[in-house]
PAGU-815969 format. One record per residue (C-alpha): residue number from 1; y, x, z negated; residue in three letters. Coordinates in pm, 1 decimal, decimal comma. Each point is the difference from the previous one (the first is absolute). Example, Ala and Ser with C-alpha at 12.3 -4.5 7.8 and 13.67 -1.06 7.14 Angstrom:
REM residues 2
tike pos->1	north->-450,0	east->1230,0	up->-780,0	code->ala;
tike pos->2	north->344,0	east->137,0	up->66,0	code->ser;
END
This chain:
REM residues 274
tike pos->1	north->3019,4	east->54,1	up->4528,7	code->unk;
tike pos->2	north->-349,8	east->28,2	up->-88,5	code->unk;
tike pos->3	north->-131,6	east->-266,9	up->229,8	code->unk;
tike pos->4	north->269,8	east->-68,0	up->254,0	code->unk;
tike pos->5	north->81,1	east->-357,8	up->-2,8	code->unk;
tike pos->6	north->73,0	east->-61,4	up->339,1	code->unk;
tike pos->7	north->-375,2	east->-130,2	up->23,9	code->unk;
tike pos->8	north->121,9	east->-157,9	up->319,0	code->unk;
tike pos->9	north->-135,6	east->283,4	up->176,1	code->unk;
tike pos->10	north->-335,5	east->36,5	up->-170,9	code->unk;
tike pos->11	north->-160,9	east->268,8	up->184,5	code->unk;
tike pos->12	north->385,8	east->186,4	up->74,8	code->unk;
tike pos->13	north->-26,5	east->388,5	up->-95,9	code->unk;
tike pos->14	north->159,4	east->61,0	up->-379,4	code->unk;
tike pos->15	north->144,1	east->283,7	up->-80,2	code->unk;
tike pos->16	north->6,6	east->34,4	up->-400,5	code->unk;
tike pos->17	north->217,1	east->247,0	up->-167,7	code->unk;
tike pos->18	north->-184,9	east->257,6	up->-249,1	code->unk;
tike pos->19	north->157,7	east->154,1	up->-300,6	code->unk;
tike pos->20	north->-65,5	east->380,4	up->19,6	code->unk;
tike pos->21	north->-256,9	east->126,1	up->-219,2	code->unk;
tike pos->22	north->215,7	east->223,4	up->-216,2	code->unk;
tike pos->23	north->381,5	east->73,4	up->-41,6	code->unk;
tike pos->24	north->219,5	east->-308,1	up->-139,8	code->unk;
tike pos->25	north->-110,2	east->-194,1	up->-281,1	code->unk;
tike pos->26	north->-13,2	east->-357,0	up->67,9	code->unk;
tike pos->27	north->321,4	east->-97,1	up->-140,2	code->unk;
tike pos->28	north->186,3	east->234,8	up->184,3	code->unk;
tike pos->29	north->-196,3	east->-62,3	up->350,5	code->unk;
tike pos->30	north->70,6	east->-376,4	up->-62,1	code->unk;
tike pos->31	north->379,8	east->69,9	up->-29,0	code->unk;
tike pos->32	north->-19,1	east->237,9	up->297,4	code->unk;
tike pos->33	north->-170,8	east->-256,0	up->249,2	code->unk;
tike pos->34	north->179,7	east->-294,1	up->-132,4	code->unk;
tike pos->35	north->317,3	east->165,0	up->93,2	code->unk;
tike pos->36	north->-154,7	east->108,8	up->304,1	code->unk;
tike pos->37	north->-54,2	east->-368,4	up->79,2	code->unk;
tike pos->38	north->-409,5	east->41,8	up->-68,4	code->unk;
tike pos->39	north->-192,3	east->-187,4	up->-182,2	code->unk;
tike pos->40	north->-334,4	east->208,3	up->-173,6	code->unk;
tike pos->41	north->-339,8	east->-97,9	up->-56,4	code->unk;
tike pos->42	north->-104,3	east->-75,5	up->-328,2	code->unk;
tike pos->43	north->139,0	east->-195,4	up->-331,0	code->unk;
tike pos->44	north->303,9	east->-57,8	up->-19,3	code->unk;
tike pos->45	north->-20,9	east->49,2	up->-413,3	code->unk;
tike pos->46	north->-240,8	east->93,9	up->-258,0	code->unk;
tike pos->47	north->-201,5	east->-281,9	up->-119,0	code->unk;
tike pos->48	north->25,6	east->8,2	up->-399,6	code->unk;
tike pos->49	north->-349,6	east->-59,9	up->-67,3	code->unk;
tike pos->50	north->-184,2	east->232,8	up->196,1	code->unk;
tike pos->51	north->-383,0	east->65,5	up->-81,4	code->unk;
tike pos->52	north->-274,3	east->194,1	up->167,1	code->unk;
tike pos->53	north->-5,7	east->-119,0	up->348,6	code->unk;
tike pos->54	north->346,0	east->-84,7	up->32,9	code->unk;
tike pos->55	north->91,7	east->260,6	up->218,1	code->unk;
tike pos->56	north->-258,8	east->-61,7	up->242,2	code->unk;
tike pos->57	north->130,4	east->-338,8	up->31,1	code->unk;
tike pos->58	north->316,3	east->142,7	up->93,9	code->unk;
tike pos->59	north->-165,6	east->212,1	up->268,7	code->unk;
tike pos->60	north->-145,9	east->-330,5	up->173,7	code->unk;
tike pos->61	north->160,2	east->-40,6	up->309,8	code->unk;
tike pos->62	north->105,7	east->-384,4	up->-22,0	code->unk;
tike pos->63	north->162,2	east->-94,7	up->-309,4	code->unk;
tike pos->64	north->111,4	east->-364,3	up->-118,3	code->unk;
tike pos->65	north->130,4	east->-156,8	up->-287,6	code->unk;
tike pos->66	north->-24,9	east->-352,4	up->-147,8	code->unk;
tike pos->67	north->261,8	east->-213,4	up->-126,1	code->unk;
tike pos->68	north->127,5	east->-294,3	up->-136,7	code->unk;
tike pos->69	north->332,2	east->-167,7	up->-177,7	code->unk;
tike pos->70	north->-9,5	east->261,9	up->-279,3	code->unk;
tike pos->71	north->100,6	east->256,7	up->213,6	code->unk;
tike pos->72	north->325,6	east->-151,5	up->78,9	code->unk;
tike pos->73	north->188,5	east->-15,8	up->350,7	code->unk;
tike pos->74	north->-133,0	east->292,2	up->214,2	code->unk;
tike pos->75	north->178,7	east->179,3	up->275,0	code->unk;
tike pos->76	north->-298,9	east->3,5	up->233,6	code->unk;
tike pos->77	north->143,4	east->184,7	up->263,3	code->unk;
tike pos->78	north->42,7	east->234,9	up->-251,8	code->unk;
tike pos->79	north->-411,3	east->-19,9	up->-91,3	code->unk;
tike pos->80	north->-96,6	east->0,3	up->358,6	code->unk;
tike pos->81	north->204,4	east->380,9	up->39,7	code->unk;
tike pos->82	north->-188,1	east->93,0	up->-306,4	code->unk;
tike pos->83	north->-326,8	east->25,3	up->157,3	code->unk;
tike pos->84	north->-132,6	east->-325,7	up->-164,0	code->unk;
tike pos->85	north->-251,4	east->-144,1	up->338,7	code->unk;
tike pos->86	north->-98,5	east->-339,6	up->-214,4	code->unk;
tike pos->87	north->87,2	east->-238,5	up->-283,8	code->unk;
tike pos->88	north->-183,0	east->-262,4	up->-136,5	code->unk;
tike pos->89	north->238,6	east->-273,2	up->-87,1	code->unk;
tike pos->90	north->-66,6	east->-266,3	up->-284,7	code->unk;
tike pos->91	north->2,0	east->-332,3	up->118,7	code->unk;
tike pos->92	north->-192,0	east->-274,4	up->-205,8	code->unk;
tike pos->93	north->-130,1	east->-51,7	up->-335,4	code->unk;
tike pos->94	north->-213,5	east->-263,1	up->-107,5	code->unk;
tike pos->95	north->31,5	east->-319,1	up->160,1	code->unk;
tike pos->96	north->391,4	east->-26,6	up->-77,7	code->unk;
tike pos->97	north->172,6	east->304,4	up->-27,8	code->unk;
tike pos->98	north->150,2	east->257,0	up->281,7	code->unk;
tike pos->99	north->190,1	east->309,4	up->-51,1	code->unk;
tike pos->100	north->342,5	east->-75,7	up->11,5	code->unk;
tike pos->101	north->67,8	east->316,6	up->240,9	code->unk;
tike pos->102	north->-300,3	east->-70,2	up->192,5	code->unk;
tike pos->103	north->190,8	east->-141,7	up->291,6	code->unk;
tike pos->104	north->310,1	east->267,1	up->-34,6	code->unk;
tike pos->105	north->-249,3	east->294,9	up->-7,4	code->unk;
tike pos->106	north->-218,5	east->-149,4	up->270,4	code->unk;
tike pos->107	north->252,5	east->-43,9	up->263,6	code->unk;
tike pos->108	north->213,3	east->324,9	up->-94,9	code->unk;
tike pos->109	north->-374,9	east->205,8	up->-8,8	code->unk;
tike pos->110	north->-57,0	east->-134,1	up->338,5	code->unk;
tike pos->111	north->317,7	east->127,4	up->165,5	code->unk;
tike pos->112	north->6,6	east->307,2	up->-129,4	code->unk;
tike pos->113	north->-327,1	east->48,6	up->175,8	code->unk;
tike pos->114	north->-218,8	east->48,9	up->-330,3	code->unk;
tike pos->115	north->-350,9	east->-155,4	up->56,9	code->unk;
tike pos->116	north->-22,8	east->-248,8	up->-247,0	code->unk;
tike pos->117	north->-238,7	east->-232,7	up->-196,0	code->unk;
tike pos->118	north->7,7	east->-304,6	up->-215,3	code->unk;
tike pos->119	north->-168,2	east->-26,1	up->-285,4	code->unk;
tike pos->120	north->-142,6	east->-306,0	up->-236,8	code->unk;
tike pos->121	north->-63,0	east->43,4	up->-364,3	code->unk;
tike pos->122	north->-291,6	east->-169,2	up->-59,1	code->unk;
tike pos->123	north->-31,8	east->-271,6	up->-312,4	code->unk;
tike pos->124	north->-317,0	east->-72,6	up->-156,1	code->unk;
tike pos->125	north->111,2	east->-334,4	up->-135,0	code->unk;
tike pos->126	north->116,2	east->-124,6	up->273,1	code->unk;
tike pos->127	north->-193,1	east->-244,4	up->266,0	code->unk;
tike pos->128	north->-58,9	east->259,2	up->316,7	code->unk;
tike pos->129	north->105,6	east->-236,1	up->272,6	code->unk;
tike pos->130	north->309,6	east->-65,7	up->-195,4	code->unk;
tike pos->131	north->82,6	east->414,7	up->43,3	code->unk;
tike pos->132	north->-81,5	east->-6,5	up->346,0	code->unk;
tike pos->133	north->202,4	east->-263,9	up->101,7	code->unk;
tike pos->134	north->303,3	east->171,4	up->-180,6	code->unk;
tike pos->135	north->-58,0	east->334,4	up->157,8	code->unk;
tike pos->136	north->-15,9	east->-193,8	up->335,4	code->unk;
tike pos->137	north->324,8	east->-203,0	up->-47,4	code->unk;
tike pos->138	north->206,7	east->317,6	up->-126,6	code->unk;
tike pos->139	north->-158,9	east->303,1	up->222,2	code->unk;
tike pos->140	north->102,2	east->-22,0	up->346,1	code->unk;
tike pos->141	north->-227,4	east->141,4	up->265,3	code->unk;
tike pos->142	north->99,9	east->358,3	up->169,0	code->unk;
tike pos->143	north->-246,2	east->136,3	up->266,8	code->unk;
tike pos->144	north->209,3	east->316,9	up->-101,4	code->unk;
tike pos->145	north->-112,8	east->-27,3	up->-352,9	code->unk;
tike pos->146	north->-295,6	east->169,0	up->-203,8	code->unk;
tike pos->147	north->-263,5	east->-201,7	up->-63,4	code->unk;
tike pos->148	north->58,0	east->-199,9	up->-336,0	code->unk;
tike pos->149	north->-61,7	east->76,3	up->-358,1	code->unk;
tike pos->150	north->-230,3	east->-173,9	up->-244,8	code->unk;
tike pos->151	north->91,8	east->162,8	up->-321,2	code->unk;
tike pos->152	north->-287,6	east->-72,2	up->-271,4	code->unk;
tike pos->153	north->32,0	east->146,1	up->-353,9	code->unk;
tike pos->154	north->-5,6	east->-176,0	up->-394,0	code->unk;
tike pos->155	north->332,1	east->-107,6	up->-106,8	code->unk;
tike pos->156	north->118,2	east->118,3	up->-325,9	code->unk;
tike pos->157	north->-62,9	east->-197,7	up->-314,8	code->unk;
tike pos->158	north->360,3	east->-73,0	up->6,1	code->unk;
tike pos->159	north->-11,7	east->-123,7	up->351,7	code->unk;
tike pos->160	north->87,7	east->-406,7	up->60,6	code->unk;
tike pos->161	north->-378,4	east->26,4	up->169,0	code->unk;
tike pos->162	north->-235,1	east->257,1	up->-225,3	code->unk;
tike pos->163	north->-312,3	east->-188,3	up->61,7	code->unk;
tike pos->164	north->-306,9	east->200,5	up->130,7	code->unk;
tike pos->165	north->-219,6	east->-164,6	up->199,3	code->unk;
tike pos->166	north->-383,7	east->78,1	up->54,6	code->unk;
tike pos->167	north->-58,8	east->249,5	up->278,7	code->unk;
tike pos->168	north->-150,4	east->-227,9	up->238,5	code->unk;
tike pos->169	north->243,3	east->-257,0	up->-37,2	code->unk;
tike pos->170	north->260,1	east->281,7	up->51,1	code->unk;
tike pos->171	north->-119,0	east->128,1	up->324,6	code->unk;
tike pos->172	north->-76,6	east->-329,7	up->129,3	code->unk;
tike pos->173	north->340,0	east->-64,7	up->-65,6	code->unk;
tike pos->174	north->115,7	east->339,8	up->193,6	code->unk;
tike pos->175	north->-256,7	east->-140,0	up->303,8	code->unk;
tike pos->176	north->217,9	east->-308,5	up->-7,2	code->unk;
tike pos->177	north->295,0	east->159,6	up->-17,8	code->unk;
tike pos->178	north->-62,0	east->300,9	up->251,3	code->unk;
tike pos->179	north->-92,6	east->-277,6	up->299,8	code->unk;
tike pos->180	north->326,8	east->-167,4	up->-55,6	code->unk;
tike pos->181	north->199,5	east->314,7	up->52,5	code->unk;
tike pos->182	north->-163,7	east->85,0	up->268,6	code->unk;
tike pos->183	north->-18,2	east->-327,3	up->170,1	code->unk;
tike pos->184	north->383,6	east->23,5	up->-54,5	code->unk;
tike pos->185	north->114,6	east->315,6	up->83,0	code->unk;
tike pos->186	north->-313,4	east->93,3	up->295,4	code->unk;
tike pos->187	north->-51,3	east->297,9	up->-180,4	code->unk;
tike pos->188	north->-270,3	east->106,8	up->-273,1	code->unk;
tike pos->189	north->170,4	east->34,2	up->-323,0	code->unk;
tike pos->190	north->-26,1	east->333,3	up->-223,0	code->unk;
tike pos->191	north->-82,9	east->-28,2	up->-371,3	code->unk;
tike pos->192	north->154,1	east->145,2	up->-226,1	code->unk;
tike pos->193	north->-170,5	east->69,3	up->-392,0	code->unk;
tike pos->194	north->34,6	east->168,5	up->-301,9	code->unk;
tike pos->195	north->-272,7	east->207,7	up->-214,4	code->unk;
tike pos->196	north->-58,8	east->-258,5	up->-245,1	code->unk;
tike pos->197	north->-47,5	east->-311,2	up->273,6	code->unk;
tike pos->198	north->-200,0	east->225,8	up->202,3	code->unk;
tike pos->199	north->-256,8	east->79,2	up->-248,9	code->unk;
tike pos->200	north->-5,5	east->-313,4	up->-121,6	code->unk;
tike pos->201	north->-32,6	east->-233,8	up->335,8	code->unk;
tike pos->202	north->-47,7	east->258,8	up->307,5	code->unk;
tike pos->203	north->-193,8	east->290,4	up->-96,9	code->unk;
tike pos->204	north->-299,6	east->-91,5	up->172,1	code->unk;
tike pos->205	north->158,8	east->71,3	up->356,9	code->unk;
tike pos->206	north->113,3	east->-349,1	up->33,5	code->unk;
tike pos->207	north->230,6	east->-67,6	up->306,9	code->unk;
tike pos->208	north->-119,9	east->350,6	up->147,5	code->unk;
tike pos->209	north->145,4	east->-126,5	up->370,1	code->unk;
tike pos->210	north->348,4	east->-44,3	up->-150,0	code->unk;
tike pos->211	north->279,6	east->269,6	up->-14,1	code->unk;
tike pos->212	north->27,8	east->108,7	up->-338,5	code->unk;
tike pos->213	north->302,9	east->105,7	up->-211,8	code->unk;
tike pos->214	north->-38,6	east->117,4	up->-358,2	code->unk;
tike pos->215	north->247,2	east->93,4	up->-270,5	code->unk;
tike pos->216	north->-102,3	east->344,9	up->-141,3	code->unk;
tike pos->217	north->310,1	east->204,2	up->-217,2	code->unk;
tike pos->218	north->-202,0	east->210,8	up->-202,2	code->unk;
tike pos->219	north->-222,3	east->114,4	up->229,7	code->unk;
tike pos->220	north->-147,9	east->1,5	up->348,0	code->unk;
tike pos->221	north->-194,2	east->-276,3	up->79,6	code->unk;
tike pos->222	north->-322,0	east->134,8	up->108,7	code->unk;
tike pos->223	north->-25,2	east->84,4	up->-392,8	code->unk;
tike pos->224	north->46,7	east->-376,9	up->-99,9	code->unk;
tike pos->225	north->-124,5	east->-227,4	up->319,2	code->unk;
tike pos->226	north->-316,0	east->179,8	up->56,8	code->unk;
tike pos->227	north->-172,2	east->-90,2	up->288,7	code->unk;
tike pos->228	north->304,0	east->-231,1	up->147,6	code->unk;
tike pos->229	north->153,8	east->84,3	up->311,4	code->unk;
tike pos->230	north->350,6	east->-53,2	up->-27,9	code->unk;
tike pos->231	north->273,8	east->31,8	up->278,3	code->unk;
tike pos->232	north->369,8	east->24,3	up->-225,6	code->unk;
tike pos->233	north->59,2	east->139,2	up->-361,7	code->unk;
tike pos->234	north->262,6	east->-67,5	up->-235,5	code->unk;
tike pos->235	north->41,3	east->336,0	up->-146,0	code->unk;
tike pos->236	north->282,0	east->-68,9	up->-248,0	code->unk;
tike pos->237	north->235,9	east->-263,5	up->-122,8	code->unk;
tike pos->238	north->305,7	east->234,7	up->-43,2	code->unk;
tike pos->239	north->23,6	east->107,0	up->320,5	code->unk;
tike pos->240	north->403,8	east->88,6	up->129,0	code->unk;
tike pos->241	north->117,0	east->-100,6	up->349,7	code->unk;
tike pos->242	north->334,0	east->29,0	up->206,8	code->unk;
tike pos->243	north->129,5	east->-358,7	up->-6,6	code->unk;
tike pos->244	north->-189,8	east->-125,3	up->-335,1	code->unk;
tike pos->245	north->219,2	east->36,8	up->-336,1	code->unk;
tike pos->246	north->-301,5	east->48,9	up->-251,4	code->unk;
tike pos->247	north->-360,7	east->31,6	up->38,0	code->unk;
tike pos->248	north->-185,6	east->-134,7	up->260,4	code->unk;
tike pos->249	north->-421,8	east->40,6	up->21,7	code->unk;
tike pos->250	north->-77,1	east->251,4	up->267,3	code->unk;
tike pos->251	north->-308,5	east->-30,5	up->210,7	code->unk;
tike pos->252	north->-204,4	east->196,9	up->276,1	code->unk;
tike pos->253	north->-212,2	east->-72,5	up->313,7	code->unk;
tike pos->254	north->-331,7	east->152,5	up->-22,2	code->unk;
tike pos->255	north->8,3	east->185,9	up->333,9	code->unk;
tike pos->256	north->152,6	east->202,9	up->251,9	code->unk;
tike pos->257	north->277,6	east->-147,9	up->228,9	code->unk;
tike pos->258	north->-252,7	east->-90,0	up->286,1	code->unk;
tike pos->259	north->-198,9	east->-150,3	up->-253,7	code->unk;
tike pos->260	north->277,2	east->-211,9	up->-126,1	code->unk;
tike pos->261	north->117,0	east->-84,3	up->380,1	code->unk;
tike pos->262	north->-335,6	east->-115,9	up->86,9	code->unk;
tike pos->263	north->-49,4	east->-227,8	up->-314,1	code->unk;
tike pos->264	north->320,5	east->-150,6	up->94,7	code->unk;
tike pos->265	north->-195,3	east->-103,2	up->321,8	code->unk;
tike pos->266	north->-322,1	east->-94,0	up->-135,6	code->unk;
tike pos->267	north->214,3	east->-241,0	up->-265,2	code->unk;
tike pos->268	north->230,8	east->-140,0	up->304,7	code->unk;
tike pos->269	north->327,2	east->111,2	up->-122,4	code->unk;
tike pos->270	north->277,8	east->-34,3	up->233,0	code->unk;
tike pos->271	north->271,5	east->247,0	up->117,8	code->unk;
tike pos->272	north->306,4	east->9,6	up->-206,0	code->unk;
tike pos->273	north->308,5	east->-146,2	up->143,4	code->unk;
tike pos->274	north->-214,2	east->-112,8	up->298,2	code->unk;
END
């Protein structure tokens, strides 16, 4: 696998199989290796909306997914064997909605050894203290988990909460929610955002001391988030991963394997299965 999920021994030597530079086609090579019981490095299928930069994303050494109820019943053991290193799992939304698949995904991903984070989708028409309490009541603390994620974006006009608050109010709500997530989990949260919300609320470099996860499915992040330091990149919404029927969002960590392990340690992430 790309990053061996035997993180129980952080500094143990890791041997990773590499494909030969030439010879077998990707499909033939996959079939041969599968027959031999070897899992090759690299995506298990081609994403359907490739853009300039997706090939670079696939070459990044640490890859992940983000999921919700819409991915159906996920075979997390297969996901782990496919080379996925981490997963962002939808947990709560607003102050009264929990993703129906959250408990199942949270438990099964952990049992499969996939590092996972719970994320909260922010509602701009719901008091922030209610949203914080809702997350706390529904997301268990786990020293082995990744930091929680605060998903901040403008909802669609058809949403039950299409309100767009002024930028300063949005930032105040974010600060309150981030503090609550950190107090609950003991880990400094990750901020997920898209191009429009970032432009309207975060383009002046706010929350620079937080880890950012950015959405950019039509270009590389540096082209659409100028000046923003980011750690995770959501690069396609039509990814294909073994263990999941249909499309799934694909993500990449911005760094080497060594930087990934260093980031995990800085974030206080425990060892899966410990």
